[in-house]
N, C-alpha and C positions, 0 to 999 in steps of 0.2 A: 694407157696412152702416154702418160707423163714420162715413164722411163725411156721410151723411144725418143722423146724430145731432148732428153738430157745429153744425147750424143752430139748435139749441135752447139757450136760456140756462141758466146754472147756477141751480139752485134752492137757496134758503137754508133751512137746517134751523130748526126741526123740520118734518117733512113727513108727509103722509098719502098713501097710494098705493093704487091699484086696478089689477088685472091682469085683462084679458079675453082668453082664448085661443080661437083657432079652430084645431083640429087638422088635420093633413094626411090622417088616416084615423081609423077607429074603434078603433084599438088603444089599450089602456090606457097611461097614462104617469104618471110621478111629478110631480104638480103642484108640490110643494115644490122639487124640483130645477130645474124650469123657472123658478120665481120667483127662486131664487138666481142662476141664469145671467143672467136679465134684470137683476137688481140689479148684478151684476158688470159688465155692459155699460154700465149707467148711470154707474157709477163711472169706468170706463175712458174713456168719452166726455166726462167732466167735467161731467155734468149734476147729479150729486149728489157730495158730497165723500167719503161713506163709506156703507156699507150697514148700519152699526151702529144699534142701537136709539135712540141719541141723535139720529140723523138721520132715520131712518124710524120715526117714533113710532107710527103707526097704519096697519094694513092694513085698508082699508075693505071690500075684496072681492077675491076671487081665484076665478075659475071658468072652465070651458070651456063655451062656448055652442054648440058644434057642430063640424062638419067643413067645411072649405073646401079641397078637394083642390088647387085651382088657386092659392090664395093663403093658405096657413097663416100665422098671425100671432099676435102678442100686442099688444093695445092697452094702453098704460100711461098712466094719468092720475095726475099728481102735484099736490098742493095744499100750499101753505105754510099752516101751521096756527098758531093762537095758543096751542097747548099749551105749558106751561112747558118750557123747554129746560134740562135738567140739565147742569151743568158738571162 
């Protein structure tokens, strides 16, 4: 999975983020844990420098839109924002 992420450029803070999940089945899951895992992957891939609030300033949306048993996934959209960056 990580080699695929390496094709994306590093985003400069501050950022806004949106997460859209498609689950593999109808079982309940902890959305906040999935978000934290995705954030860690973004940091490890070098797309964001950190997942602290100084970098990820606004969470626009986080939701599960349904089940895709053949291709469960999370679509992440990042926007560089004009929000004041606190040093």
